[in-house]
C-alpha positions, 0 to 999 in steps of 0.5 A: 504495544504495537497497534493499527490506525484504529488502535487495535493491537497488531501481532506478527502473523496478522494480516493487514490492509493499506490503501495505495494510489497507483502512480506508475504502471509498467506494461506487459502482456499478462500482469504488470508492475506498479509503483504505489503511493500510500493514501495516508501520510506517515506523519501528522504533517501530511507530506511524507507518504510511503512509495513502493515499486515493482509490485506485481498487479497479480498481488493487488485488487482494485477497490470498487 
C-alpha cells in the first residue's frame, strides 16, 4: 500500500506537504517564479534530491 514518510497510507485526493529549499528566484513586479530543491533525499544515499522549476511564489508560503 502506498504510504508517506511516517508510514500513513496515501490515497488519490489526499493533500500532502513537502519541504523545499529555494535554489533560484526569477524576479518580477508581483509574484515571482522559483526553482526548488527537496530537503530530503529521494534515496538512502542522501544525494538525489527532487528539483522543480517554474513554481510561482503565489503557490508557496515561507515557514517561520
